[in-house]
Structure formats: structure tokens, C-alpha cells
N, C-alpha and C positions, 0 to 999 in steps of 0.2 A: 430353889432354883440350881439345876445342877452344873455341873462346871464344864460340861460340853457346850449346853443352852448358853451360858454367861460368854463363852468364848465366840458365837454366833452373834451375839447381839454386840460385841464388841468391835467384830468386824464390819459388821452392818452399819453402823457408828461411824467407824471411820473412812468408808468406801463414801457415803453421804457427806462428810467432812469435805472429802478432798473435791468431790463433785460439785459442792458448791464453791469453794474457794478457786478453782481452775475453770473459771467460765470459758475463758478465750482460747482453751486448748481442747478441754474434754468436751466442755457443751456444745461445743460448735465442731465437734471432730464430725467429718464426713457431710456437713452441711453447704460447705462452701464449694462445689463445683467448678473448677476453672474452666474458663473460656476460650473454647478454639474456633478460629476464623479462616477461611482460605482454603486452600489445600491445592492438590493436582501434582501429577509426577510423569516423566517422558524420559525415552532414551534413544539414541540412534548412536550409529557407528558407522565409521568409513574405513576401507583398507587401500594402500595405496603401494606399489613397488616401490624399494629404496633409488635401485639405480635410474630407473625412467620416471618414475612419478605416474605412472599408468594406475588408473583407478582399478580395482577389483572389486567387481558387484558380486552380491549373491548368487552362486552356481556357476561362476567362472572358472576358469582353467588357467593354472599357471605351469609355468617350469619347475622342475622339481628345484629343491635348494634355492629358492627367491626368497629373498629378504623383503618383509612385509612391514610398513610404518601403519600403523595402527590408533586412528583417531575416535574420540568420543565425546558427544556431549549427553549429560544427565540433569535434570530439572528437580526439584523439589519446592513446593510452596504450601505455607501457609503458617499460623501463630497459634499462640497459647499464651493467653493473660491470665496471669496468676489472682484468685481471688482470695482475700484473708477476711477474716471474723474481727469484729470490733465489736467489745462487750462492753457496755457503759449503762447498766449492769447488762439490758437488752443484749444479745449478740445480732447483730445482723452481718449481712456478706458484702464486702468492698471490693470493688475491682481496684488491684494496686498498678502501680505503675512499671511492674517488673513483666516483662514480655519476653516468651523462649520462640526464639525461631524454627520452624520446622526446614532445617537443612541437610544437606548431603553430609555424610561423613567420606564415604570413597567411591571410586568406581572401579568395579573387580570384574578381571576379563579371563578366561580359561577355556580351554579347547580340547575336543573329543578328537582323539586322532584314530583313523584306521588305516595303516598302510604296511610298506613293506618289511618293514624295519622297526615301527615301531605302533603299539596300540593302546588305548586307555586314553583318562582324563589328566590333563596337567595346567598348574597355573601359569596363567601368561602375566599376569600382574596387577597392581592397584595403583590409580594415581588419587592424590590427595591435591586438596588446595593448598597455596601456599600465601602467606601475609609476604610484604616486600623484605620484612626482616627474617625471612625463610621458614619461619615458625608456620604450623600447620592452621589451615582457616577454614572455616566452615560455610560452606557459600550455598546459596538457592540456585545457582547455574555452575555448573563446572565443566568446562571444556578445554578439552586438551590441547588445543590449538592457541590459547592464551596462555600470558607468561605467570598467570595467578594461580598456575596448577603444577604438578610435578611431571605432567606427560609432554610428548606421547608415548604409547608404549610400542615395542615393535615384536616382532614374531617372526622367526626363521622356519620357513616350509623345509621339510627333508625331502625324504623319499618317496617313490611314487603312492597316491593315496588321497584320500578325503581328510581334510581340517577343518572341523564346525568349530568356526568361533565362537563365543558368547560373552556379552557385555550385559550388566547389569551394577544400578547405584544402590548405595546403601543409605539409609533415610535415618536420621533422628527424629524420632514420632514425639519428642517433647513429653512432659508430665503429663499432659492432655490423652495423650497414645493415640496419637493422628494417624491410625492405619492408611495405607499399608507402610509396611517399614522397608520397602525396598522398591525401585522403578519397575517398570516393565522389562523383560529381558528382550535383548536385542542380537541376533544371530546375523552369521555370514558364512556359508559354506564354500570353501575352496576347493577344487580336486587338482591335484599336483601329477603332472605327467612330464616324463623325461622327453616324448617327443610325441608330436601331432604328425601325421602323413598330410602331405600337400599334393594338392591338387589331383591326384589320381585315385582312383576307387581301390580301396584295400579291405583285408578281411577283418579290419578290428583291431589285432595284435598288434602289442606296441614295441618299437627295439628298445629294449633295457626297461620297460614301465609294464603296466599293466593294462588290461583290457577296457575299451570304452564302452559306453553305454549300446545295448544291442551290436554286439558283435556281428560282422558279416556284411553288414548293410552299407557299410564305405562311409568315408567321411572325405569332405574337401577343404580347403582353405586356400586364399589368396595366394597368388604365385609366389617362390621364395626362389632361395640361390641352391638347396640342397636337392640331391638324387634320392630317387627312391632309396627309401628304407635307410636314408644317412640321415634323416631332420634333426637339425639341431635349433629349431626355432629361427631358422631365416639369416643365421650369422649376422654380418654386421648390420643389415637391414633391419632388424630386430629392434636396434636402439632407437629406430626413428618411428617406429610402430606399436602404438600402445595396443588397439585391438583389432583383430580381422575374425570373420565369420565362418562356424565348420557348421558346413550342412551336411545333414542326412536324411535317409529317409522318413519323413514325417518329424524329423527334431532338427531345432536350431542351437548351436552352441557357440559360446565365446570364449575366446582367450585373450590373454594378454601377455606380452615380452617379458620377462622378468629384467 
């Protein structure tokens, strides 16, 4: 027997010995899949002006340089039960008492901006779960209106333009890899204008702002105190009005006072 053949025989013998002496880890490897159960995830969000508390729905107009409060609710459900081999000496798979929860890591928010002074994609912030002692909590439901989170988030609208806010939750998929690892994405489009013309038809151009959709058709709004071409969103009466319709040929827009 050559030295090369002898070496091969020794390696095979050693491998067989290891295989026979470690039945719980090697013999059962890959034979005990863990057990996933449940599932499902969701995402929603709201925006409100800080000074007036007016709700800003998707597609609404706000005054430039308005501060927004952003709230979000993300959910993620499901469990993964660890299954372990028991070999005495036959190996069988036994569900253990260890259960991993499919929970949320955090809610992430970002914004796409197209405006007179700023363009690009920017981070708004993250919201985490919070235990009573202040440490990070990983929860099935992450609601920024509740004290068990680090929320809410805030965002300052800048110059005239479009602000497309996005929200999404990041999910711990557990050792069962219970996909998806994120919630659905929730979006809120906010249009910012420095002025919206009141009551009289105009050509679509804005004082200190940019053009509204379909320039030239004209826009109308509830009567305010401002004179033509000096609109400042109604002055003092804006503080008590959250929304007003803006009507244009074939269009209906909504605006809120900041």
C-alpha cells in the first residue's frame, strides 16, 4: 500500500469516527427545520402642521417653511419556534420552548425633494421601540403616538416645491427567515407654495413661488383678507382655518394653513 493510499484510508476512518461520535450535531444537521407561524405586516402614516395641528393628506398644499409632525404605525407579526435534534441514539426532531418573535427593528422615513432651493433624497429619521427604562424595545406594533417609542418625527418644509415623504418599517425575520424583511412603503406627497391666489381668476404664476398645475386656467379659494397679488395665506384667519378648496377647470386641490 502506497503512502498516499494509506493517508486516504486514515482520513476516511477519522471522518467516520467523528460522524458516529457526534450524532446530535452532525448526524441531525439540517434535518430539523424550525417552525414558522403567523405573519403579516402593515404601514401607515400621517402628517400635521405643528402650529395649527391641521392634517396634511397626500397631495395637499402647504405654505412654504411649514413645520410638520409626522406619525406612523408599523406592524409585523409571526413567530419562529426553534426545533432541536434529540439523539438517544436515534435522532428525532423536537420543538423546543424557544420562540423567536417577528418584530420591528424601527420605522425609517425619508423624503424626495424637488424645490427652488433643494433637490435630492434625504433622511428624515428613524423611530425605535422603547422600554420603560429607556432601552430599545422590539415590538410587533410600533406606534409613534405612544410612549413606548422614540417618536414622533418632525420635518420642516422649505422653499416652494414638492416634498415626497416615505415611511417603511424594518423587520426582524427571525432564524426562520420569515420574509418580507420590510413593511409596505407608505407615501405622502406635499406641495409647498409661498402663496395661493384668492378668489379672483389668475394666470397660474405665484408671487414668490412657482407655477401651479395647468397655468392659465385660474384658481379660486375661500375669501381671505389679502388683496390680489399679496396673498399671505389669509393672515390671522389662517390660524383658525385648516383647509380650503382650490378649484380650477377640471381640478380640485386642497391647501392647509401652516
